[in-house]
C-alpha atoms as an extended CHARMM CRD file, in Angstrom:
* protein
*
       231  EXT
         1         1  MET       CA             89.8710000000       51.5020000000      160.6920000000  PROA      1               0.0000000000
         2         2  ALA       CA             86.7070000000       50.6650000000      158.6440000000  PROA      2               0.0000000000
         3         3  GLY       CA             84.2320000000       50.6750000000      162.7360000000  PROA      3               0.0000000000
         4         4  ALA       CA             86.0470000000       54.5920000000      162.0410000000  PROA      4               0.0000000000
         5         5  VAL       CA             84.8490000000       55.2700000000      159.1310000000  PROA      5               0.0000000000
         6         6  THR       CA             81.9870000000       54.2050000000      159.8930000000  PROA      6               0.0000000000
         7         7  GLU       CA             81.8910000000       56.6200000000      163.5820000000  PROA      7               0.0000000000
         8         8  THR       CA             83.1530000000       59.6090000000      161.4960000000  PROA      8               0.0000000000
         9         9  LEU       CA             80.6160000000       59.5850000000      159.1040000000  PROA      9               0.0000000000
        10        10  LEU       CA             78.0150000000       59.0260000000      161.4910000000  PROA      10              0.0000000000
        11        11  SER       CA             78.8850000000       61.6290000000      163.7180000000  PROA      11              0.0000000000
        12        12  ARG       CA             79.5780000000       64.0710000000      160.8950000000  PROA      12              0.0000000000
        13        13  ALA       CA             75.9720000000       62.9070000000      159.8830000000  PROA      13              0.0000000000
        14        14  ILE       CA             74.3390000000       64.2390000000      163.2590000000  PROA      14              0.0000000000
        15        15  ALA       CA             76.6770000000       66.9360000000      163.7400000000  PROA      15              0.0000000000
        16        16  GLU       CA             75.4820000000       68.3930000000      160.4950000000  PROA      16              0.0000000000
        17        17  ARG       CA             71.7970000000       67.3800000000      159.7510000000  PROA      17              0.0000000000
        18        18  ARG       CA             69.6530000000       70.6020000000      159.2640000000  PROA      18              0.0000000000
        19        19  ALA       CA             66.1010000000       69.8650000000      158.0820000000  PROA      19              0.0000000000
        20        20  THR       CA             66.6830000000       70.3570000000      154.2940000000  PROA      20              0.0000000000
        21        21  ARG       CA             63.5180000000       72.5580000000      152.7090000000  PROA      21              0.0000000000
        22        22  HSD       CA             64.2250000000       72.6600000000      148.5220000000  PROA      22              0.0000000000
        23        23  TYR       CA             64.9870000000       70.3250000000      146.9450000000  PROA      23              0.0000000000
        24        24  GLU       CA             65.9530000000       69.4710000000      143.5800000000  PROA      24              0.0000000000
        25        25  PRO       CA             65.1000000000       67.1620000000      140.6380000000  PROA      25              0.0000000000
        26        26  THR       CA             67.6720000000       64.7180000000      141.1640000000  PROA      26              0.0000000000
        27        27  PRO       CA             66.3130000000       61.3170000000      142.4050000000  PROA      27              0.0000000000
        28        28  VAL       CA             67.6420000000       59.4500000000      144.5490000000  PROA      28              0.0000000000
        29        29  ASP       CA             69.3900000000       56.2850000000      143.4820000000  PROA      29              0.0000000000
        30        30  GLU       CA             67.7220000000       52.9200000000      143.6470000000  PROA      30              0.0000000000
        31        31  ASN       CA             70.4670000000       51.1100000000      145.5320000000  PROA      31              0.0000000000
        32        32  ASP       CA             69.8820000000       53.7950000000      147.9180000000  PROA      32              0.0000000000
        33        33  LEU       CA             66.5110000000       54.0770000000      148.4880000000  PROA      33              0.0000000000
        34        34  ARG       CA             67.2130000000       49.9910000000      148.6810000000  PROA      34              0.0000000000
        35        35  LYS       CA             70.2020000000       50.8470000000      151.2480000000  PROA      35              0.0000000000
        36        36  ILE       CA             67.1660000000       53.6600000000      153.7640000000  PROA      36              0.0000000000
        37        37  LEU       CA             64.1090000000       51.2220000000      153.2500000000  PROA      37              0.0000000000
        38        38  GLU       CA             66.6850000000       48.3420000000      154.1420000000  PROA      38              0.0000000000
        39        39  ALA       CA             67.9450000000       50.2450000000      157.5090000000  PROA      39              0.0000000000
        40        40  GLY       CA             64.9680000000       50.7740000000      158.8080000000  PROA      40              0.0000000000
        41        41  LEU       CA             63.3560000000       47.3630000000      158.4800000000  PROA      41              0.0000000000
        42        42  ALA       CA             66.5070000000       46.5620000000      159.9500000000  PROA      42              0.0000000000
        43        43  ALA       CA             66.0190000000       48.3510000000      163.1760000000  PROA      43              0.0000000000
        44        44  PRO       CA             64.6850000000       46.7090000000      166.7830000000  PROA      44              0.0000000000
        45        45  SER       CA             61.0960000000       46.8160000000      168.0380000000  PROA      45              0.0000000000
        46        46  GLY       CA             59.7680000000       46.0020000000      171.0150000000  PROA      46              0.0000000000
        47        47  TYR       CA             59.5370000000       41.7330000000      171.2340000000  PROA      47              0.0000000000
        48        48  ASN       CA             60.3430000000       41.8140000000      166.8070000000  PROA      48              0.0000000000
        49        49  LEU       CA             56.9420000000       43.0220000000      166.2680000000  PROA      49              0.0000000000
        50        50  GLN       CA             57.9140000000       45.4990000000      164.3370000000  PROA      50              0.0000000000
        51        51  PRO       CA             54.4130000000       46.7180000000      163.8880000000  PROA      51              0.0000000000
        52        52  TRP       CA             55.9580000000       49.4990000000      161.5390000000  PROA      52              0.0000000000
        53        53  ARG       CA             54.7000000000       50.1920000000      157.7420000000  PROA      53              0.0000000000
        54        54  PHE       CA             55.7880000000       52.1610000000      154.7710000000  PROA      54              0.0000000000
        55        55  VAL       CA             54.3550000000       54.1150000000      151.5010000000  PROA      55              0.0000000000
        56        56  VAL       CA             57.3710000000       55.7920000000      148.8990000000  PROA      56              0.0000000000
        57        57  VAL       CA             56.1540000000       58.2120000000      146.8450000000  PROA      57              0.0000000000
        58        58  ARG       CA             57.9680000000       59.5220000000      143.6830000000  PROA      58              0.0000000000
        59        59  ASP       CA             55.4390000000       60.0990000000      141.5290000000  PROA      59              0.0000000000
        60        60  LEU       CA             55.1530000000       63.9230000000      140.4880000000  PROA      60              0.0000000000
        61        61  GLU       CA             51.6420000000       63.6660000000      140.7680000000  PROA      61              0.0000000000
        62        62  GLN       CA             51.1280000000       62.0030000000      143.9730000000  PROA      62              0.0000000000
        63        63  ARG       CA             53.6270000000       63.7250000000      145.5310000000  PROA      63              0.0000000000
        64        64  ARG       CA             51.0140000000       66.6340000000      144.4420000000  PROA      64              0.0000000000
        65        65  ARG       CA             48.2660000000       64.8210000000      146.2720000000  PROA      65              0.0000000000
        66        66  LEU       CA             50.1980000000       64.2720000000      148.7910000000  PROA      66              0.0000000000
        67        67  ARG       CA             51.1230000000       68.0700000000      149.2210000000  PROA      67              0.0000000000
        68        68  GLU       CA             47.9100000000       69.4330000000      150.2360000000  PROA      68              0.0000000000
        69        69  ALA       CA             47.3430000000       67.3450000000      152.1300000000  PROA      69              0.0000000000
        70        70  ALA       CA             50.6340000000       67.6010000000      154.0200000000  PROA      70              0.0000000000
        71        71  MET       CA             49.1420000000       70.8700000000      154.6400000000  PROA      71              0.0000000000
        72        72  GLY       CA             50.6760000000       72.5360000000      151.5150000000  PROA      72              0.0000000000
        73        73  GLN       CA             54.3930000000       72.1800000000      152.1870000000  PROA      73              0.0000000000
        74        74  SER       CA             56.5440000000       72.1470000000      148.8220000000  PROA      74              0.0000000000
        75        75  LYS       CA             59.6050000000       70.2780000000      150.2570000000  PROA      75              0.0000000000
        76        76  VAL       CA             56.7500000000       67.2490000000      149.4630000000  PROA      76              0.0000000000
        77        77  GLU       CA             56.8780000000       67.9780000000      146.3930000000  PROA      77              0.0000000000
        78        78  GLU       CA             59.4220000000       69.1300000000      145.3680000000  PROA      78              0.0000000000
        79        79  ALA       CA             61.6210000000       65.4770000000      147.3790000000  PROA      79              0.0000000000
        80        80  PRO       CA             62.0560000000       62.8860000000      144.6340000000  PROA      80              0.0000000000
        81        81  VAL       CA             61.2190000000       60.5440000000      147.6170000000  PROA      81              0.0000000000
        82        82  VAL       CA             58.8120000000       60.8090000000      150.5530000000  PROA      82              0.0000000000
        83        83  ILE       CA             58.4920000000       58.0140000000      152.4960000000  PROA      83              0.0000000000
        84        84  VAL       CA             55.2700000000       57.5570000000      154.7680000000  PROA      84              0.0000000000
        85        85  ALA       CA             55.7150000000       55.5110000000      157.8780000000  PROA      85              0.0000000000
        86        86  CYS       CA             52.6220000000       54.1850000000      159.1520000000  PROA      86              0.0000000000
        87        87  GLY       CA             52.4930000000       52.0070000000      161.7400000000  PROA      87              0.0000000000
        88        88  ASP       CA             49.1360000000       49.4620000000      162.6410000000  PROA      88              0.0000000000
        89        89  PRO       CA             48.6740000000       48.8170000000      165.7360000000  PROA      89              0.0000000000
        90        90  GLN       CA             46.3360000000       45.6660000000      165.2700000000  PROA      90              0.0000000000
        91        91  GLY       CA             49.0680000000       44.3920000000      163.4400000000  PROA      91              0.0000000000
        92        92  TRP       CA             49.9940000000       41.2560000000      166.0760000000  PROA      92              0.0000000000
        93        93  ARG       CA             46.7390000000       40.3190000000      166.4060000000  PROA      93              0.0000000000
        94        94  ASN       CA             46.6870000000       39.3230000000      162.2770000000  PROA      94              0.0000000000
        95        95  GLY       CA             49.2680000000       37.7570000000      161.6220000000  PROA      95              0.0000000000
        96        96  ASP       CA             52.2680000000       39.2830000000      162.3910000000  PROA      96              0.0000000000
        97        97  LEU       CA             53.0150000000       38.2400000000      165.9280000000  PROA      97              0.0000000000
        98        98  ASP       CA             52.8720000000       34.7050000000      164.3270000000  PROA      98              0.0000000000
        99        99  GLU       CA             55.2750000000       34.8640000000      161.6980000000  PROA      99              0.0000000000
       100       100  VAL       CA             57.5690000000       36.7680000000      163.8990000000  PROA      100             0.0000000000
       101       101  LEU       CA             57.4240000000       33.3810000000      166.0440000000  PROA      101             0.0000000000
       102       102  ARG       CA             57.1270000000       31.0920000000      163.1100000000  PROA      102             0.0000000000
       103       103  MET       CA             60.9280000000       32.9350000000      161.4510000000  PROA      103             0.0000000000
       104       104  ALA       CA             61.8440000000       32.6400000000      165.1840000000  PROA      104             0.0000000000
       105       105  ALA       CA             60.9760000000       28.5700000000      165.3890000000  PROA      105             0.0000000000
       106       106  GLN       CA             62.8670000000       27.8440000000      161.7880000000  PROA      106             0.0000000000
       107       107  HSD       CA             66.0350000000       30.1000000000      162.9870000000  PROA      107             0.0000000000
       108       108  GLY       CA             66.4620000000       30.8120000000      166.4950000000  PROA      108             0.0000000000
       109       109  PRO       CA             67.7680000000       28.0440000000      169.2480000000  PROA      109             0.0000000000
       110       110  ASP       CA             64.8260000000       28.3030000000      171.4780000000  PROA      110             0.0000000000
       111       111  GLY       CA             62.0360000000       25.8510000000      171.2690000000  PROA      111             0.0000000000
       112       112  PRO       CA             58.6100000000       25.9900000000      171.4990000000  PROA      112             0.0000000000
       113       113  ALA       CA             57.9030000000       26.6060000000      175.1840000000  PROA      113             0.0000000000
       114       114  LYS       CA             60.3070000000       30.0650000000      174.5770000000  PROA      114             0.0000000000
       115       115  HSD       CA             57.8040000000       30.5350000000      171.4490000000  PROA      115             0.0000000000
       116       116  GLU       CA             55.0020000000       30.1310000000      173.9990000000  PROA      116             0.0000000000
       117       117  SER       CA             55.6830000000       32.6990000000      176.6290000000  PROA      117             0.0000000000
       118       118  VAL       CA             56.9830000000       35.4370000000      174.5170000000  PROA      118             0.0000000000
       119       119  ARG       CA             53.0540000000       35.4330000000      173.3790000000  PROA      119             0.0000000000
       120       120  ARG       CA             52.0560000000       35.3130000000      176.2840000000  PROA      120             0.0000000000
       121       121  ASN       CA             53.4430000000       38.2130000000      176.5890000000  PROA      121             0.0000000000
       122       122  VAL       CA             53.1950000000       40.0780000000      173.7890000000  PROA      122             0.0000000000
       123       123  ILE       CA             49.2040000000       38.9560000000      174.5130000000  PROA      123             0.0000000000
       124       124  ARG       CA             49.4960000000       40.4240000000      178.0870000000  PROA      124             0.0000000000
       125       125  PHE       CA             51.4300000000       43.3030000000      177.0510000000  PROA      125             0.0000000000
       126       126  LEU       CA             48.8860000000       44.8880000000      174.0800000000  PROA      126             0.0000000000
       127       127  GLY       CA             46.4540000000       43.1940000000      174.9100000000  PROA      127             0.0000000000
       128       128  GLY       CA             45.8850000000       44.2610000000      177.9990000000  PROA      128             0.0000000000
       129       129  VAL       CA             43.6190000000       46.4260000000      180.9140000000  PROA      129             0.0000000000
       130       130  PRO       CA             45.7000000000       50.0230000000      181.7170000000  PROA      130             0.0000000000
       131       131  GLY       CA             46.8010000000       49.6160000000      185.3050000000  PROA      131             0.0000000000
       132       132  ASN       CA             47.0940000000       45.8870000000      184.9240000000  PROA      132             0.0000000000
       133       133  GLN       CA             50.6040000000       44.6000000000      184.8640000000  PROA      133             0.0000000000
       134       134  GLY       CA             52.5530000000       45.4550000000      181.4280000000  PROA      134             0.0000000000
       135       135  GLY       CA             48.5380000000       45.7160000000      179.9900000000  PROA      135             0.0000000000
       136       136  ILE       CA             48.1120000000       49.2140000000      177.4190000000  PROA      136             0.0000000000
       137       137  GLY       CA             45.2800000000       48.6900000000      175.9180000000  PROA      137             0.0000000000
       138       138  PRO       CA             44.0760000000       51.2410000000      174.2050000000  PROA      138             0.0000000000
       139       139  ASP       CA             47.0640000000       53.5410000000      174.5180000000  PROA      139             0.0000000000
       140       140  LEU       CA             48.7860000000       50.7770000000      170.9720000000  PROA      140             0.0000000000
       141       141  ALA       CA             48.6250000000       54.3620000000      169.3660000000  PROA      141             0.0000000000
       142       142  VAL       CA             51.1950000000       55.2420000000      171.9200000000  PROA      142             0.0000000000
       143       143  TRP       CA             52.7280000000       52.5150000000      171.2730000000  PROA      143             0.0000000000
       144       144  VAL       CA             52.7360000000       52.0810000000      167.8110000000  PROA      144             0.0000000000
       145       145  ASN       CA             54.5900000000       55.8160000000      167.3260000000  PROA      145             0.0000000000
       146       146  ARG       CA             57.6190000000       54.8780000000      169.3760000000  PROA      146             0.0000000000
       147       147  GLN       CA             58.1430000000       51.7250000000      167.3990000000  PROA      147             0.0000000000
       148       148  VAL       CA             57.2350000000       53.5650000000      163.8960000000  PROA      148             0.0000000000
       149       149  MET       CA             60.2290000000       56.4640000000      165.2340000000  PROA      149             0.0000000000
       150       150  VAL       CA             62.5020000000       53.7990000000      165.3350000000  PROA      150             0.0000000000
       151       151  ALA       CA             62.6670000000       52.7740000000      161.9850000000  PROA      151             0.0000000000
       152       152  PHE       CA             61.7530000000       56.1500000000      160.5120000000  PROA      152             0.0000000000
       153       153  THR       CA             64.7010000000       57.7080000000      162.4950000000  PROA      153             0.0000000000
       154       154  THR       CA             67.2590000000       54.6450000000      160.9570000000  PROA      154             0.0000000000
       155       155  MET       CA             66.2210000000       55.6320000000      157.2110000000  PROA      155             0.0000000000
       156       156  MET       CA             66.6440000000       58.9860000000      158.1070000000  PROA      156             0.0000000000
       157       157  TRP       CA             70.6600000000       58.8790000000      158.8020000000  PROA      157             0.0000000000
       158       158  MET       CA             70.6890000000       55.9400000000      156.6440000000  PROA      158             0.0000000000
       159       159  ALA       CA             70.2900000000       58.4380000000      154.2490000000  PROA      159             0.0000000000
       160       160  GLU       CA             71.9860000000       61.2440000000      155.5400000000  PROA      160             0.0000000000
       161       161  VAL       CA             74.9960000000       58.6920000000      155.3740000000  PROA      161             0.0000000000
       162       162  LEU       CA             74.2220000000       57.6750000000      152.1700000000  PROA      162             0.0000000000
       163       163  GLY       CA             74.6400000000       61.9670000000      151.1230000000  PROA      163             0.0000000000
       164       164  TYR       CA             70.9370000000       63.0520000000      150.3690000000  PROA      164             0.0000000000
       165       165  GLU       CA             69.4460000000       65.5880000000      153.0090000000  PROA      165             0.0000000000
       166       166  THR       CA             66.5050000000       65.0480000000      154.7280000000  PROA      166             0.0000000000
       167       167  ALA       CA             63.5700000000       66.5450000000      156.6870000000  PROA      167             0.0000000000
       168       168  PRO       CA             61.2020000000       64.6880000000      158.5580000000  PROA      168             0.0000000000
       169       169  MET       CA             57.4390000000       66.4590000000      158.8890000000  PROA      169             0.0000000000
       170       170  GLU       CA             54.5130000000       65.8460000000      161.1840000000  PROA      170             0.0000000000
       171       171  GLY       CA             52.8140000000       68.5700000000      160.1190000000  PROA      171             0.0000000000
       172       172  PHE       CA             49.7980000000       66.6160000000      157.8760000000  PROA      172             0.0000000000
       173       173  TRP       CA             45.8570000000       65.9920000000      158.1600000000  PROA      173             0.0000000000
       174       174  GLU       CA             46.3670000000       61.9300000000      158.4560000000  PROA      174             0.0000000000
       175       175  ASP       CA             43.3650000000       61.9540000000      157.8130000000  PROA      175             0.0000000000
       176       176  LYS       CA             43.4040000000       63.3770000000      153.9610000000  PROA      176             0.0000000000
       177       177  VAL       CA             46.9620000000       60.8390000000      153.6490000000  PROA      177             0.0000000000
       178       178  LYS       CA             45.1140000000       58.0960000000      154.1490000000  PROA      178             0.0000000000
       179       179  ALA       CA             42.8970000000       59.1210000000      151.0510000000  PROA      179             0.0000000000
       180       180  VAL       CA             45.3820000000       60.3680000000      149.0720000000  PROA      180             0.0000000000
       181       181  LEU       CA             47.4620000000       56.8570000000      149.6990000000  PROA      181             0.0000000000
       182       182  LYS       CA             44.4870000000       55.0140000000      150.0080000000  PROA      182             0.0000000000
       183       183  ILE       CA             46.1890000000       53.7790000000      153.3060000000  PROA      183             0.0000000000
       184       184  PRO       CA             43.5430000000       51.1980000000      155.8060000000  PROA      184             0.0000000000
       185       185  ASP       CA             41.1840000000       53.7910000000      158.3650000000  PROA      185             0.0000000000
       186       186  SER       CA             43.1930000000       50.8920000000      161.4850000000  PROA      186             0.0000000000
       187       187  VAL       CA             46.5270000000       52.0180000000      160.5150000000  PROA      187             0.0000000000
       188       188  ARG       CA             48.2770000000       55.1420000000      162.0520000000  PROA      188             0.0000000000
       189       189  VAL       CA             50.1520000000       58.0360000000      160.0660000000  PROA      189             0.0000000000
       190       190  VAL       CA             52.7890000000       59.0480000000      162.1570000000  PROA      190             0.0000000000
       191       191  ALA       CA             55.3750000000       60.4880000000      159.5130000000  PROA      191             0.0000000000
       192       192  LEU       CA             56.3280000000       61.4880000000      156.6370000000  PROA      192             0.0000000000
       193       193  LEU       CA             60.7990000000       62.5130000000      155.3020000000  PROA      193             0.0000000000
       194       194  ALA       CA             61.6000000000       63.9500000000      152.6800000000  PROA      194             0.0000000000
       195       195  ILE       CA             64.3900000000       62.9410000000      151.2110000000  PROA      195             0.0000000000
       196       196  GLY       CA             66.7050000000       64.3160000000      148.1570000000  PROA      196             0.0000000000
       197       197  HSD       CA             69.4590000000       66.3260000000      147.4990000000  PROA      197             0.0000000000
       198       198  GLY       CA             68.5730000000       70.0740000000      148.6910000000  PROA      198             0.0000000000
       199       199  LYS       CA             68.8960000000       73.4940000000      146.6730000000  PROA      199             0.0000000000
       200       200  GLN       CA             69.5670000000       75.6920000000      149.4530000000  PROA      200             0.0000000000
       201       201  THR       CA             73.6620000000       75.3150000000      150.1270000000  PROA      201             0.0000000000
       202       202  ASP       CA             73.6290000000       77.4060000000      153.9920000000  PROA      202             0.0000000000
       203       203  LYS       CA             71.9490000000       74.7320000000      156.3760000000  PROA      203             0.0000000000
       204       204  PRO       CA             69.7440000000       76.6450000000      158.8740000000  PROA      204             0.0000000000
       205       205  PHE       CA             70.9410000000       78.0370000000      162.5900000000  PROA      205             0.0000000000
       206       206  ALA       CA             70.0930000000       75.3250000000      164.8110000000  PROA      206             0.0000000000
       207       207  GLU       CA             71.8280000000       74.9090000000      168.1370000000  PROA      207             0.0000000000
       208       208  ARG       CA             71.3430000000       72.0370000000      170.8840000000  PROA      208             0.0000000000
       209       209  PHE       CA             70.9550000000       72.3050000000      174.5250000000  PROA      209             0.0000000000
       210       210  PRO       CA             73.9130000000       71.1990000000      176.0270000000  PROA      210             0.0000000000
       211       211  MET       CA             73.7650000000       67.5920000000      178.4650000000  PROA      211             0.0000000000
       212       212  SER       CA             74.4310000000       69.6700000000      181.1740000000  PROA      212             0.0000000000
       213       213  ARG       CA             70.7220000000       71.4360000000      180.7270000000  PROA      213             0.0000000000
       214       214  VAL       CA             68.7590000000       67.1620000000      179.2780000000  PROA      214             0.0000000000
       215       215  VAL       CA             70.4500000000       65.2620000000      181.0650000000  PROA      215             0.0000000000
       216       216  PHE       CA             70.5890000000       64.2670000000      184.3410000000  PROA      216             0.0000000000
       217       217  ALA       CA             72.5560000000       61.3470000000      186.9250000000  PROA      217             0.0000000000
       218       218  GLU       CA             70.5340000000       59.3700000000      188.6810000000  PROA      218             0.0000000000
       219       219  GLU       CA             67.6920000000       61.3810000000      188.7040000000  PROA      219             0.0000000000
       220       220  TRP       CA             65.4470000000       64.8590000000      187.4510000000  PROA      220             0.0000000000
       221       221  GLY       CA             67.4650000000       67.3480000000      187.9930000000  PROA      221             0.0000000000
       222       222  LYS       CA             70.7280000000       65.7090000000      189.2180000000  PROA      222             0.0000000000
       223       223  SER       CA             73.0010000000       67.3300000000      186.6800000000  PROA      223             0.0000000000
       224       224  ILE       CA             75.0740000000       65.1140000000      184.7850000000  PROA      224             0.0000000000
       225       225  ARG       CA             79.2530000000       65.6870000000      184.3160000000  PROA      225             0.0000000000
       226       226  VAL       CA             80.9890000000       63.4810000000      181.3870000000  PROA      226             0.0000000000
       227       227  ALA       CA             83.9520000000       64.5250000000      179.7470000000  PROA      227             0.0000000000
       228       228  GLY       CA             84.0710000000       66.7910000000      177.0220000000  PROA      228             0.0000000000
       229       229  ASP       CA             80.8300000000       68.4640000000      178.5500000000  PROA      229             0.0000000000
       230       230  ARG       CA             79.6940000000       72.1510000000      177.8280000000  PROA      230             0.0000000000
       231       231  GLN       CA             78.3260000000       73.9400000000      180.3570000000  PROA      231             0.0000000000
């Protein structure tokens, strides 16, 4: 029964969610904010490296400064909470990998040999040369963006399920956001998420393409057929 209720809440949130442009000043409940953040922190990541970092902005004056860095978008100032999602491409070199392996050794079933194998794989994958087996090297920014967006989206859905409205944003000047929030140069700013209670009563129209247009079976361009698909 609990599973069915959860599925209903999530399905409704996915179906009804639209980006909210204007917000009431009503604050986000502290316990709800913790749930939203914890949902993101529980998201999966490659090798469990968790390269994400989040700056939670609630102070009104700070939101006003952030608004200027976000191309003047009013929702950055209006929403009582704005989460700035960042990624650290070098975090794995600077202690994250060591900490992940330490936690795995403390709580997991695998032994030292497995952990050292993971370490070698990470170094080969993230520290390798593009074109070599597994090496992505200078494309770390792409890798870290992929990881961060999984956690970012998980936070967004948790906020929606808890009854809040959201607006993900990619319109900002990264250097200005870094200056306002004192984010290190080596860290990437990936996206902003406004969270709160929306002012607008009517959701904007945002129809989605049918599955048959964007999902393929077995190979690119080959139509898929699943139960209930609208043509």
